[in-house]
LUMFI-121862 format. One record per residue: x, y, z of N, C-alpha, C in turn; residue number from 1. Coordinates in steps of 0.02 Angstrom, whole numbers. Layout:
N
- X,Y,Z,X,Y,Z,X,Y,Z,NUM
...
//
This chain:
429
- 43,-60,0,0,0,0,44,62,0,1
- 28,112,-43,67,173,-47,59,214,16,2
- 112,256,30,113,296,91,55,344,95,3
- 39,380,38,-15,429,39,-82,395,49,4
- -92,336,20,-155,300,30,-163,280,103,5
- -107,261,134,-109,243,204,-126,304,247,6
- -95,362,227,-109,424,264,-182,443,258,7
- -212,437,199,-282,453,190,-327,406,231,8
- -308,344,235,-347,297,275,-349,318,348,9
- -290,338,375,-289,361,444,-327,426,453,10
- -323,469,403,-355,534,408,-431,529,410,11
- -461,480,377,-533,473,374,-560,426,427,12
- -515,396,465,-536,350,518,-560,390,577,13
- -620,375,602,-651,412,656,-632,384,724,14
- -596,332,727,-575,303,790,-535,354,829,15
- -552,363,892,-521,415,933,-446,406,942,16
- -422,345,936,-351,333,947,-308,344,886,17
- -339,353,828,-301,358,766,-268,426,758,18
- -304,480,773,-279,548,761,-214,561,798,19
- -209,544,863,-146,554,897,-89,514,865,20
- -105,453,844,-54,412,811,-30,445,747,21
- -78,474,710,-61,508,647,-15,567,660,22
- -32,607,710,10,665,726,80,645,745,23
- 85,593,785,151,570,805,191,544,746,24
- 158,511,699,193,485,641,214,540,592,25
- 174,594,589,188,647,541,247,690,561,26
- 258,697,626,312,740,649,380,719,621,27
- 400,656,627,464,635,598,466,643,522,28
- 408,629,490,405,635,417,419,706,395,29
- 383,753,426,394,823,410,465,845,428,30
- 491,818,483,559,836,504,610,816,453,31
- 604,755,426,651,731,376,646,770,311,32
- 584,785,291,575,826,230,605,895,241,33
- 592,924,298,620,990,314,696,990,318,34
- 724,935,345,796,929,349,827,930,280,35
- 795,897,233,820,897,164,822,968,136,36
- 771,1007,152,769,1077,130,826,1116,162,37
- 836,1107,227,888,1144,262,958,1126,236,38
- 969,1062,226,1034,1042,202,1046,1064,130,39
- 993,1070,91,1000,1096,23,1019,1170,25,40
- 989,1209,71,1007,1279,79,1080,1285,101,41
- 1101,1243,147,1170,1245,171,1219,1227,116,42
- 1201,1176,75,1244,1156,20,1252,1211,-31,43
- 1197,1246,-46,1200,1302,-93,1244,1358,-66,44
- 1238,1371,0,1280,1423,31,1353,1403,29,45
- 1367,1340,42,1437,1317,39,1465,1322,-32,46
- 1424,1306,-82,1446,1312,-152,1465,1385,-168,47
- 1423,1431,-145,1437,1502,-156,1501,1523,-120,48
- 1511,1497,-59,1572,1512,-22,1634,1486,-59,49
- 1629,1424,-85,1685,1395,-121,1703,1437,-182,50
- 1652,1459,-219,1665,1500,-278,1697,1566,-259,51
- 1675,1596,-204,1704,1660,-183,1776,1651,-160,52
- 1791,1596,-126,1860,1582,-105,1905,1570,-165,53
- 1881,1531,-214,1921,1517,-274,1938,1582,-311,54
- 1887,1624,-322,1898,1687,-358,1944,1734,-320,55
- 1935,1737,-254,1977,1781,-212,2050,1759,-214,56
- 2062,1695,-209,2130,1669,-210,2164,1683,-277,57
- 2126,1676,-332,2154,1690,-397,2172,1764,-404,58
- 2128,1808,-381,2142,1879,-385,2202,1898,-341,59
- 2207,1867,-283,2263,1881,-239,2330,1861,-271,60
- 2329,1807,-309,2391,1780,-336,2427,1828,-383,61
- 2390,1877,-411,2421,1924,-457,2474,1967,-423,62
- 2461,1985,-360,2506,2032,-326,2530,2007,-258,63
- 2511,1946,-239,2524,1922,-172,2598,1921,-154,64
- 2641,1904,-202,2712,1897,-187,2745,1963,-167,65
- 2712,2019,-180,2740,2084,-161,2703,2115,-101,66
- 2656,2078,-70,2617,2103,-14,2647,2082,53,67
- 2635,2123,104,2648,2102,173,2593,2055,195,68
- 2604,2020,251,2554,1974,277,2489,2012,294,69
- 2496,2072,323,2438,2112,340,2399,2134,278,70
- 2435,2156,228,2402,2176,165,2366,2118,133,71
- 2398,2060,136,2368,2000,106,2302,1983,140,72
- 2301,1984,206,2241,1968,243,2185,2018,229,73
- 2202,2082,229,2153,2134,215,2124,2128,145,74
- 2168,2118,96,2146,2112,27,2102,2051,17,75
- 2121,1996,49,2081,1935,44,2011,1945,71,76
- 2007,1979,129,1942,1992,159,1899,2036,115,77
- 1930,2086,84,1893,2131,40,1865,2094,-20,78
- 1908,2054,-53,1885,2015,-110,1828,1969,-91,79
- 1837,1933,-36,1788,1883,-16,1721,1915,3,80
- 1723,1969,41,1662,2003,62,1623,2029,2,81
- 1658,2052,-47,1626,2077,-108,1592,2021,-146,82
- 1622,1963,-147,1597,1908,-187,1546,1864,-151,83
- 1552,1857,-85,1508,1813,-48,1455,1854,-12,84
- 1395,1854,-38,1341,1898,-13,1279,1858,6,85
- 1287,1800,35,1229,1759,55,1205,1780,124,86
- 1145,1810,131,1121,1836,196,1109,1781,247,87
- 1096,1720,225,1082,1665,271,1145,1641,307,88
- 1205,1660,281,1267,1638,311,1284,1682,372,89
- 1292,1649,430,1307,1684,492,1377,1664,517,90
- 1405,1709,558,1470,1696,589,1523,1678,536,91
- 1524,1716,483,1571,1703,427,1642,1722,449,92
- 1688,1676,437,1758,1689,452,1801,1665,394,93
- 1854,1703,379,1900,1686,325,1971,1692,351,94
- 2011,1642,336,2082,1645,352,2122,1637,287,95
- 2178,1672,282,2219,1672,223,2292,1662,243,96
- 2325,1620,205,2396,1606,220,2433,1597,154,97
- 2493,1626,149,2535,1616,90,2602,1588,112,98
- 2624,1536,78,2688,1506,90,2728,1504,25,99
- 2792,1493,32,2837,1488,-26,2871,1420,-22,100
- 2841,1368,-52,2869,1301,-47,2941,1296,-71,101
- 2958,1335,-123,3026,1339,-148,3037,1405,-182,102
- 3099,1422,-195,3115,1486,-226,3077,1495,-292,103
- 3042,1552,-298,3006,1567,-360,2937,1537,-364,104
- 2915,1497,-314,2848,1469,-315,2810,1490,-252,105
- 2745,1496,-258,2703,1522,-204,2640,1480,-198,106
- 2611,1479,-137,2549,1443,-123,2506,1486,-78,107
- 2445,1502,-101,2396,1537,-61,2342,1486,-40,108
- 2327,1485,25,2273,1444,53,2222,1489,86,109
- 2160,1484,65,2106,1521,95,2054,1472,122,110
- 2033,1482,185,1984,1440,217,1926,1483,241,111
- 1865,1461,228,1806,1497,250,1762,1452,292,112
- 1728,1481,341,1679,1445,382,1620,1490,396,113
- 1561,1459,408,1500,1496,422,1449,1447,452,114
- 1393,1474,472,1338,1433,496,1273,1458,465,115
- 1226,1412,458,1161,1428,431,1108,1403,480,116
- 1064,1447,503,1008,1427,545,960,1383,506,117
- 934,1330,539,887,1286,506,816,1312,512,118
- 774,1294,467,703,1312,469,660,1253,493,119
- 680,1193,477,640,1134,492,676,1083,536,120
- 743,1079,527,781,1027,563,780,1037,638,121
- 762,1097,661,758,1108,733,706,1062,764,122
- 656,1038,722,607,990,747,640,924,767,123
- 698,911,737,736,851,753,794,866,801,124
- 796,928,825,846,946,874,908,979,846,125
- 910,996,781,969,1029,752,949,1099,729,126
- 972,1149,764,954,1218,748,1003,1254,702,127
- 1064,1227,695,1117,1259,656,1153,1206,614,128
- 1171,1224,552,1214,1183,510,1279,1222,499,129
- 1335,1194,519,1400,1224,508,1429,1201,442,130
- 1463,1247,408,1492,1229,343,1560,1262,336,131
- 1601,1234,292,1668,1261,280,1689,1245,208,132
- 1739,1282,184,1766,1271,117,1839,1294,116,133
- 1877,1268,69,1948,1284,65,1968,1291,-8,134
- 2013,1339,-22,2038,1349,-89,2114,1357,-87,135
- 2148,1329,-136,2220,1336,-142,2238,1358,-212,136
- 2284,1404,-218,2310,1425,-282,2386,1425,-278,137
- 2418,1389,-322,2491,1389,-325,2513,1419,-391,138
- 2568,1452,-391,2594,1481,-452,2670,1491,-445,139
- 2701,1501,-501,2772,1515,-502,2786,1579,-540,140
- 2840,1612,-522,2862,1671,-557,2911,1649,-610,141
- 2891,1655,-674,2934,1634,-728,2986,1688,-743,142
- 3043,1667,-769,3094,1713,-790,3080,1736,-861,143
- 3110,1792,-880,3099,1821,-946,3164,1845,-976,144
- 3178,1823,-1037,3232,1850,-1079,3199,1886,-1138,145
- 3212,1950,-1145,3181,1991,-1196,3233,2025,-1239,146
- 3225,2022,-1306,3266,2059,-1352,3224,2114,-1385,147
- 3242,2176,-1375,3211,2233,-1409,3250,2248,-1472,148
- 3220,2234,-1529,3251,2244,-1594,3221,2307,-1624,149
- 3259,2361,-1626,3231,2427,-1638,3261,2459,-1700,150
- 3219,2480,-1745,3238,2514,-1806,3273,2580,-1790,151
- 3335,2586,-1812,3373,2648,-1803,3391,2680,-1871,152
- 3352,2667,-1923,3366,2693,-1989,3350,2768,-1992,153
- 3374,2799,-2046,3366,2871,-2053,3295,2896,-2050,154
- 3247,2856,-2074,3177,2878,-2074,3148,2884,-2004,155
- 3180,2854,-1954,3156,2859,-1886,3164,2930,-1858,156
- 3201,2972,-1894,3208,3042,-1873,3146,3083,-1891,157
- 3103,3056,-1934,3044,3093,-1957,2985,3083,-1909,158
- 2943,3133,-1907,2879,3130,-1870,2886,3111,-1797,159
- 2943,3130,-1767,2954,3118,-1695,2955,3043,-1677,160
- 2969,3001,-1727,2967,2929,-1714,3021,2908,-1664,161
- 3082,2930,-1673,3135,2910,-1628,3124,2939,-1558,162
- 3101,3000,-1554,3087,3030,-1488,3035,2990,-1450,163
- 2981,2973,-1485,2927,2935,-1452,2949,2863,-1437,164
- 2990,2835,-1480,3016,2767,-1467,3057,2766,-1404,165
- 3100,2815,-1394,3141,2816,-1334,3098,2821,-1271,166
- 3048,2864,-1272,3003,2870,-1215,2968,2804,-1200,167
- 2942,2774,-1253,2906,2710,-1246,2951,2655,-1220,168
- 3013,2652,-1246,3060,2600,-1225,3080,2610,-1152,169
- 3091,2672,-1131,3107,2686,-1061,3051,2662,-1015,170
- 2989,2676,-1034,2932,2657,-992,2925,2580,-990,171
- 2938,2547,-1046,2936,2474,-1047,2988,2446,-999,172
- 3048,2473,-1001,3100,2449,-955,3081,2461,-882,173
- 3049,2517,-868,3028,2531,-800,2976,2480,-776,174
- 2928,2464,-820,2878,2414,-802,2910,2347,-787,175
- 2957,2326,-828,2990,2262,-819,3034,2263,-756,176
- 3067,2318,-745,3109,2323,-684,3065,2315,-622,177
- 3007,2346,-622,2961,2341,-565,2932,2270,-558,178
- 2927,2235,-614,2899,2167,-613,2950,2115,-590,179
- 3015,2133,-593,3067,2087,-572,3064,2076,-497,180
- 3058,2014,-475,3056,1998,-404,3125,1989,-374,181
- 3171,1962,-414,3240,1953,-392,3286,1975,-449,182
- 3345,2000,-433,3391,2022,-485,3407,1965,-534,183
- 3398,1981,-599,3416,1933,-650,3359,1890,-675,184
- 3300,1892,-642,3247,1850,-668,3214,1881,-730,185
- 3228,1945,-743,3211,1977,-806,3274,2006,-835,186
- 3291,1986,-896,3348,2013,-932,3326,2039,-1000,187
- 3356,2094,-1021,3338,2127,-1084,3400,2137,-1126,188
- 3394,2123,-1191,3446,2140,-1240,3418,2194,-1286,189
- 3460,2237,-1311,3439,2290,-1357,3479,2285,-1421,190
- 3443,2284,-1478,3476,2277,-1543,3453,2334,-1588,191
- 3488,2391,-1589,3475,2442,-1640,3500,2416,-1707,192
- 3460,2425,-1760,3481,2398,-1824,3468,2449,-1880,193
- 3508,2445,-1932,3497,2480,-1995,3511,2429,-2050,194
- 3558,2443,-2095,3580,2391,-2141,3622,2340,-2104,195
- 3658,2363,-2055,3702,2321,-2014,3679,2322,-1941,196
- 3714,2283,-1901,3709,2286,-1829,3778,2299,-1801,197
- 3782,2341,-1751,3846,2359,-1719,3856,2314,-1658,198
- 3905,2269,-1660,3918,2224,-1605,3965,2254,-1554,199
- 3991,2314,-1569,4035,2349,-1522,4108,2337,-1536,200
- 4147,2391,-1535,4219,2386,-1550,4257,2346,-1497,201
- 4226,2336,-1440,4258,2295,-1389,4266,2222,-1409,202
- 4231,2202,-1463,4237,2134,-1488,4286,2129,-1546,203
- 4331,2177,-1552,4378,2178,-1608,4422,2115,-1610,204
- 4434,2085,-1553,4477,2026,-1552,4437,1961,-1545,205
- 4371,1966,-1548,4329,1906,-1539,4339,1858,-1597,206
- 4340,1794,-1582,4352,1743,-1633,4296,1742,-1684,207
- 4236,1764,-1664,4177,1758,-1706,4168,1815,-1755,208
- 4216,1861,-1758,4215,1915,-1808,4263,1896,-1865,209
- 4237,1892,-1925,4276,1875,-1984,4297,1939,-2019,210
- 4362,1944,-2036,4389,2006,-2063,4402,2003,-2138,211
- 4383,1949,-2171,4400,1940,-2241,4376,1999,-2284,212
- 4312,2015,-2281,4285,2068,-2322,4310,2136,-2299,213
- 4315,2146,-2234,4336,2211,-2207,4407,2227,-2229,214
- 4452,2179,-2224,4522,2191,-2244,4528,2203,-2319,215
- 4484,2173,-2357,4486,2184,-2430,4462,2254,-2448,216
- 4420,2283,-2407,4392,2349,-2422,4427,2406,-2385,217
- 4466,2390,-2335,4498,2442,-2295,4574,2429,-2291,218
- 4612,2470,-2325,4684,2463,-2327,4714,2508,-2380,219
- 4777,2495,-2397,4809,2534,-2450,4856,2490,-2490,220
- 4865,2510,-2552,4908,2473,-2598,4979,2504,-2597,221
- 5028,2461,-2612,5097,2486,-2616,5105,2536,-2672,222
- 5057,2536,-2718,5056,2587,-2770,4993,2629,-2762,223
- 5001,2693,-2756,4943,2737,-2747,4897,2738,-2807,224
- 4916,2706,-2861,4875,2704,-2921,4814,2659,-2911,225
- 4817,2615,-2861,4764,2566,-2852,4733,2574,-2782,226
- 4668,2574,-2779,4633,2587,-2716,4593,2527,-2690,227
- 4594,2472,-2727,4559,2412,-2704,4608,2354,-2702,228
- 4594,2306,-2658,4638,2249,-2651,4643,2209,-2716,229
- 4587,2200,-2750,4587,2159,-2810,4629,2189,-2865,230
- 4622,2254,-2877,4663,2286,-2930,4735,2292,-2909,231
- 4745,2303,-2845,4814,2308,-2818,4852,2243,-2830,232
- 4822,2188,-2810,4856,2124,-2816,4858,2099,-2887,233
- 4808,2118,-2927,4810,2097,-2998,4867,2130,-3036,234
- 4893,2185,-3008,4951,2219,-3038,5014,2204,-3000,235
- 5011,2149,-2963,5070,2124,-2928,5096,2173,-2875,236
- 5052,2210,-2847,5070,2255,-2794,5049,2224,-2727,237
- 5068,2256,-2673,5054,2230,-2605,4998,2270,-2572,238
- 4948,2234,-2551,4892,2266,-2515,4903,2258,-2440,239
- 4901,2313,-2403,4909,2312,-2331,4844,2333,-2297,240
- 4810,2286,-2263,4747,2303,-2231,4757,2355,-2175,241
- 4707,2394,-2164,4708,2442,-2108,4708,2404,-2042,242
- 4729,2438,-1990,4727,2408,-1923,4655,2397,-1902,243
- 4642,2340,-1870,4573,2325,-1849,4547,2376,-1799,244
- 4591,2412,-1768,4570,2463,-1720,4530,2519,-1753,245
- 4533,2523,-1819,4494,2573,-1856,4422,2551,-1868,246
- 4406,2490,-1851,4339,2463,-1862,4288,2499,-1818,247
- 4228,2512,-1847,4176,2547,-1809,4127,2501,-1773,248
- 4139,2436,-1776,4098,2388,-1739,4042,2356,-1778,249
- 4031,2375,-1840,3975,2349,-1878,3989,2281,-1910,250
- 3938,2240,-1914,3940,2177,-1952,3879,2175,-1997,251
- 3885,2139,-2052,3825,2129,-2093,3807,2055,-2097,252
- 3757,2038,-2137,3728,1971,-2137,3781,1916,-2143,253
- 3770,1863,-2103,3812,1804,-2110,3797,1770,-2177,254
- 3838,1722,-2195,3826,1683,-2256,3757,1649,-2252,255
- 3724,1644,-2309,3661,1608,-2311,3674,1533,-2303,256
- 3634,1495,-2263,3574,1514,-2229,3585,1531,-2156,257
- 3647,1541,-2137,3661,1560,-2068,3634,1630,-2053,258
- 3619,1668,-2103,3592,1736,-2094,3522,1736,-2064,259
- 3487,1680,-2064,3418,1677,-2039,3410,1625,-1984,260
- 3465,1602,-1955,3462,1550,-1904,3502,1572,-1843,261
- 3498,1529,-1791,3539,1540,-1732,3598,1492,-1731,262
- 3622,1473,-1789,3680,1429,-1795,3737,1456,-1752,263
- 3768,1414,-1711,3823,1438,-1669,3884,1457,-1712,264
- 3920,1506,-1688,3983,1524,-1721,4036,1472,-1703,265
- 4077,1455,-1753,4129,1404,-1745,4194,1432,-1772,266
- 4244,1434,-1730,4310,1458,-1753,4335,1415,-1810,267
- 4359,1448,-1863,4383,1412,-1921,4329,1394,-1972,268
- 4267,1413,-1957,4212,1401,-2004,4184,1469,-2024,269
- 4212,1502,-2075,4195,1571,-2092,4120,1582,-2104,270
- 4086,1532,-2132,4015,1541,-2148,3973,1554,-2086,271
- 3997,1532,-2027,3959,1540,-1966,3976,1605,-1930,272
- 4027,1640,-1952,4051,1699,-1917,4015,1762,-1941,273
- 4018,1813,-1898,3992,1879,-1916,4045,1918,-1953,274
- 4026,1944,-2010,4073,1978,-2054,4080,2052,-2038,275
- 4140,2072,-2019,4153,2143,-2006,4139,2184,-2068,276
- 4108,2243,-2058,4090,2286,-2113,4096,2359,-2091,277
- 4133,2398,-2126,4142,2468,-2109,4085,2509,-2137,278
- 4025,2499,-2109,3966,2533,-2134,3972,2608,-2125,279
- 3953,2645,-2176,3955,2718,-2172,3904,2744,-2121,280
- 3848,2708,-2114,3796,2727,-2067,3787,2671,-2015,281
- 3836,2666,-1973,3837,2613,-1922,3793,2634,-1863,282
- 3743,2594,-1845,3698,2614,-1790,3732,2609,-1722,283
- 3696,2629,-1671,3719,2622,-1602,3733,2548,-1587,284
- 3784,2536,-1547,3802,2467,-1532,3747,2432,-1492,285
- 3740,2367,-1503,3691,2326,-1469,3713,2313,-1397,286
- 3667,2285,-1358,3682,2267,-1289,3654,2197,-1276,287
- 3697,2148,-1260,3673,2081,-1244,3630,2081,-1181,288
- 3600,2023,-1166,3555,2016,-1109,3586,2044,-1045,289
- 3546,2086,-1012,3571,2119,-952,3513,2137,-906,290
- 3525,2142,-841,3477,2171,-796,3506,2233,-762,291
- 3555,2263,-795,3581,2328,-774,3535,2381,-804,292
- 3483,2400,-767,3431,2443,-794,3457,2512,-813,293
- 3506,2537,-776,3536,2601,-793,3571,2598,-860,294
- 3610,2545,-871,3646,2538,-935,3597,2527,-993,295
- 3544,2490,-981,3494,2479,-1033,3461,2544,-1054,296
- 3443,2585,-1005,3413,2650,-1021,3462,2696,-1056,297
- 3525,2692,-1037,3575,2733,-1071,3583,2712,-1144,298
- 3578,2647,-1157,3582,2623,-1225,3524,2650,-1267,299
- 3465,2652,-1239,3407,2681,-1274,3421,2755,-1290,300
- 3447,2791,-1242,3462,2862,-1252,3512,2873,-1308,301
- 3558,2826,-1317,3612,2834,-1366,3590,2821,-1438,302
- 3531,2794,-1448,3510,2776,-1516,3503,2838,-1560,303
- 3528,2832,-1622,3527,2887,-1671,3504,2860,-1738,304
- 3456,2891,-1771,3432,2867,-1835,3482,2877,-1891,305
- 3498,2824,-1927,3545,2828,-1983,3541,2765,-2026,306
- 3551,2771,-2091,3558,2714,-2134,3493,2686,-2162,307
- 3499,2629,-2197,3443,2595,-2230,3416,2537,-2188,308
- 3364,2505,-2214,3327,2456,-2175,3343,2384,-2196,309
- 3363,2344,-2146,3373,2273,-2156,3345,2238,-2094,310
- 3280,2225,-2095,3247,2195,-2037,3277,2127,-2020,311
- 3299,2091,-2071,3324,2023,-2061,3382,2021,-2012,312
- 3431,2065,-2021,3490,2062,-1978,3473,2080,-1906,313
- 3426,2127,-1897,3405,2145,-1830,3372,2086,-1795,314
- 3325,2054,-1829,3291,1996,-1800,3339,1938,-1787,315
- 3384,1926,-1834,3430,1870,-1825,3477,1882,-1767,316
- 3498,1944,-1757,3542,1958,-1700,3503,1950,-1635,317
- 3440,1972,-1634,3398,1961,-1575,3391,1886,-1561,318
- 3381,1847,-1614,3377,1774,-1609,3441,1746,-1579,319
- 3498,1769,-1603,3562,1746,-1579,3572,1762,-1505,320
- 3552,1822,-1485,3562,1844,-1416,3520,1805,-1366,321
- 3465,1774,-1390,3422,1734,-1346,3438,1659,-1348,322
- 3486,1639,-1390,3499,1569,-1402,3557,1544,-1358,323
- 3552,1482,-1334,3605,1454,-1291,3664,1426,-1330,324
- 3690,1466,-1377,3744,1444,-1420,3797,1499,-1423,325
- 3855,1480,-1448,3907,1530,-1460,3884,1581,-1511,326
- 3904,1645,-1501,3951,1669,-1450,3920,1699,-1387,327
- 3853,1705,-1384,3823,1742,-1328,3797,1698,-1272,328
- 3784,1635,-1288,3769,1585,-1236,3715,1607,-1188,329
- 3656,1622,-1215,3598,1638,-1173,3577,1575,-1134,330
- 3535,1583,-1082,3513,1525,-1044,3477,1473,-1087,331
- 3484,1410,-1067,3450,1355,-1100,3374,1362,-1092,332
- 3336,1337,-1140,3263,1336,-1131,3244,1298,-1067,333
- 3192,1322,-1034,3170,1291,-972,3096,1307,-961,334
- 3060,1265,-925,2988,1278,-913,2975,1344,-879,335
- 3022,1367,-839,3012,1430,-802,3044,1489,-836,336
- 3059,1484,-901,3091,1538,-938,3053,1551,-1003,337
- 3031,1614,-1012,3002,1635,-1075,3051,1678,-1113,338
- 3055,1668,-1178,3097,1708,-1221,3054,1745,-1271,339
- 3067,1810,-1279,3024,1853,-1319,3067,1902,-1359,340
- 3047,1915,-1421,3076,1967,-1462,3021,2018,-1479,341
- 3036,2082,-1472,2993,2136,-1496,3031,2171,-1551,342
- 3004,2170,-1612,3035,2204,-1669,2992,2264,-1687,343
- 3024,2322,-1693,2990,2384,-1715,3026,2410,-1777,344
- 2987,2427,-1828,3015,2456,-1888,2966,2505,-1919,345
- 2994,2553,-1957,2952,2603,-1989,2959,2602,-2065,346
- 2988,2550,-2093,2998,2552,-2165,3005,2485,-2197,347
- 3005,2486,-2262,3015,2426,-2302,3088,2406,-2301,348
- 3102,2342,-2311,3170,2319,-2320,3201,2351,-2383,349
- 3260,2380,-2375,3290,2415,-2432,3360,2390,-2450,350
- 3396,2358,-2402,3464,2339,-2417,3489,2285,-2370,351
- 3518,2232,-2398,3556,2186,-2356,3624,2173,-2389,352
- 3659,2123,-2370,3727,2111,-2395,3727,2097,-2470,353
- 3673,2068,-2496,3674,2045,-2565,3627,2084,-2611,354
- 3577,2119,-2584,3524,2144,-2627,3495,2209,-2602,355
- 3466,2247,-2648,3426,2305,-2631,3354,2296,-2655,356
- 3335,2235,-2671,3267,2219,-2694,3225,2199,-2634,357
- 3170,2235,-2625,3129,2226,-2565,3105,2154,-2558,358
- 3078,2125,-2611,3049,2058,-2606,3102,2006,-2588,359
- 3162,2015,-2613,3216,1968,-2598,3235,1971,-2524,360
- 3240,2031,-2498,3257,2039,-2428,3199,2016,-2384,361
- 3136,2030,-2405,3078,2007,-2368,3078,1932,-2358,362
- 3099,1896,-2410,3100,1823,-2406,3148,1800,-2351,363
- 3205,1836,-2343,3251,1819,-2288,3219,1835,-2220,364
- 3184,1891,-2217,3151,1910,-2154,3100,1858,-2133,365
- 3060,1835,-2181,3009,1786,-2165,3040,1721,-2139,366
- 3097,1702,-2168,3130,1641,-2146,3155,1647,-2074,367
- 3184,1704,-2057,3209,1710,-1989,3150,1714,-1940,368
- 3094,1745,-1960,3034,1745,-1917,3010,1674,-1904,369
- 3007,1634,-1957,2984,1565,-1950,3030,1526,-1903,370
- 3096,1537,-1910,3144,1501,-1868,3139,1522,-1795,371
- 3127,1586,-1784,3119,1612,-1716,3059,1579,-1682,372
- 3003,1577,-1717,2943,1548,-1688,2950,1473,-1678,373
- 2986,1440,-1724,2997,1368,-1717,3040,1352,-1656,374
- 3079,1401,-1633,3120,1392,-1573,3083,1411,-1510,375
- 3016,1419,-1515,2973,1436,-1458,2990,1504,-1427,376
- 3013,1548,-1468,3023,1618,-1447,2963,1658,-1471,377
- 2930,1692,-1425,2871,1732,-1443,2894,1795,-1479,378
- 2857,1814,-1530,2877,1870,-1572,2822,1922,-1578,379
- 2834,1982,-1551,2791,2040,-1561,2818,2081,-1619,380
- 2774,2107,-1662,2796,2151,-1716,2758,2217,-1712,381
- 2794,2272,-1722,2765,2339,-1718,2784,2377,-1781,382
- 2733,2398,-1818,2742,2439,-1878,2725,2511,-1861,383
- 2771,2557,-1876,2760,2628,-1861,2753,2667,-1926,384
- 2692,2685,-1943,2675,2726,-2001,2688,2690,-2068,385
- 2748,2663,-2076,2766,2632,-2139,2795,2562,-2125,386
- 2798,2523,-2179,2824,2455,-2172,2776,2406,-2204,387
- 2799,2345,-2214,2760,2293,-2248,2711,2261,-2198,388
- 2647,2277,-2206,2596,2252,-2160,2593,2175,-2163,389
- 2591,2148,-2224,2585,2076,-2232,2644,2039,-2200,390
- 2704,2065,-2211,2764,2034,-2184,2763,2034,-2108,391
- 2748,2092,-2079,2751,2098,-2006,2693,2060,-1972,392
- 2635,2059,-2004,2580,2019,-1977,2599,1945,-1977,393
- 2629,1922,-2032,2649,1852,-2037,2705,1833,-1990,394
- 2745,1882,-1971,2801,1868,-1925,2777,1861,-1853,395
- 2725,1897,-1834,2702,1895,-1765,2679,1824,-1746,396
- 2690,1807,-1683,2671,1740,-1659,2596,1727,-1668,397
- 2555,1778,-1656,2483,1773,-1669,2457,1843,-1685,398
- 2398,1849,-1715,2374,1914,-1738,2374,1968,-1685,399
- 2358,1951,-1623,2355,2001,-1570,2424,2027,-1550,400
- 2477,1996,-1576,2545,2018,-1559,2575,2061,-1615,401
- 2533,2081,-1663,2552,2130,-1714,2518,2196,-1699,402
- 2557,2251,-1700,2531,2317,-1686,2544,2363,-1745,403
- 2493,2396,-1769,2498,2443,-1825,2490,2513,-1797,404
- 2544,2549,-1789,2544,2615,-1758,2539,2669,-1811,405
- 2485,2707,-1809,2471,2758,-1859,2500,2826,-1842,406
- 2516,2837,-1780,2547,2899,-1758,2601,2883,-1708,407
- 2658,2917,-1714,2714,2903,-1670,2695,2912,-1596,408
- 2649,2958,-1583,2628,2970,-1514,2594,2910,-1482,409
- 2572,2862,-1524,2539,2802,-1498,2588,2749,-1473,410
- 2653,2759,-1487,2702,2709,-1469,2704,2694,-1395,411
- 2696,2745,-1354,2700,2734,-1282,2644,2687,-1259,412
- 2583,2698,-1284,2527,2655,-1266,2539,2583,-1289,413
- 2566,2575,-1349,2580,2509,-1375,2633,2473,-1333,414
- 2687,2507,-1318,2740,2476,-1277,2716,2463,-1206,415
- 2672,2505,-1180,2643,2493,-1114,2602,2429,-1115,416
- 2563,2419,-1168,2523,2358,-1175,2568,2296,-1179,417
- 2621,2301,-1219,2667,2245,-1226,2701,2230,-1159,418
- 2723,2283,-1125,2756,2274,-1060,2711,2240,-1010,419
- 2647,2260,-1008,2600,2229,-962,2588,2156,-980,420
- 2584,2142,-1045,2577,2072,-1066,2637,2030,-1044,421
- 2696,2059,-1050,2757,2024,-1030,2758,2013,-955,422
- 2736,2063,-916,2733,2056,-844,2684,2002,-823,423
- 2626,2000,-857,2576,1949,-842,2600,1879,-863,424
- 2639,1877,-916,2664,1814,-942,2706,1777,-891,425
- 2735,1815,-845,2779,1785,-796,2743,1745,-742,426
- 2677,1754,-735,2639,1718,-684,2612,1654,-714,427
- 2636,1598,-690,2614,1532,-714,2571,1499,-660,428
- 2505,1498,-670,2459,1468,-621,2463,1392,-625,429
//
């Protein structure tokens, strides 16, 4: 017999003893049904508490490593109170704790507790349901190696482009300096480029500088009638190269296909070496990876617009500076290390070691872009007023990492956006 049919039978029974029995039987039934309602309310409240704890812990993790214990507790309470707004929850308490299990890694633990008054379960003797929830968020601070590859060609002198670039680059460096938790966990290289890249005259004795072309173009013949090595020697005269101390520090593209790769330099293998070139418009010397923020800012200040555009050599040198190979020996790839190149240019490719044909040089640029991305180096591209849109879009790691700047005054906003993206990139949840 069904329960309701049985209940109706008792309800219609006129026997004096039945009604009291019915009342006594109904009390537990209603109590159990009411308890289910109360526990459902408590479960819903606990679910809301769990969600608020999870969201609060995630928001805390963005800045927790730079907070004091007091700031952390206060911020956690503010986040949680804003998110958890269940009026039925009484005696709400939240505790927050942050530990550092190992260098560079962090753990936030948030625990919440509350009570909910019952509506029906009190008939069974339970007036309060206690509840609790816990959330944990762990994350690590990733390291960052960044190469800023910056157009220093003559056209950068127009429309305040160089002035605005310097301001934007300074602000980017400031953002990254502030994001660094420990010295050296963020390192930046700077590569000013034109037709050539300046590796610095301090490398005049470096094994990886090849002097073959430079010595052929810089020297004097035993007969003043001849001004080139080839004509001098073809007339049986003696060509005497200039002293290497006269070199201005510039190199041009390595032999193909080393010009678009991070192939290590090898002593005695000329094709792998950087070829010294006495460029008439030699840009400011580059700076390998460093966390000397004063020196990095000084390098930005020293940039001067001069010469023609060869995006390929700028990108390839940035690639080389981030690679764990000779001669610069950057750190090896690691799960806690991100490598990024930001390339900015304001013009079309106009000259490299072999050609002044734009499409020919573009093909070299595309190859080095492809190789950079294949090496898991993230690539941002910034076009300022002029330049090949298709080429730079295709070079970027993804569409959102290409910036088309229509006014030089917008550079600061663009670099601020990139800097913030780089700062956020360092947090690995």
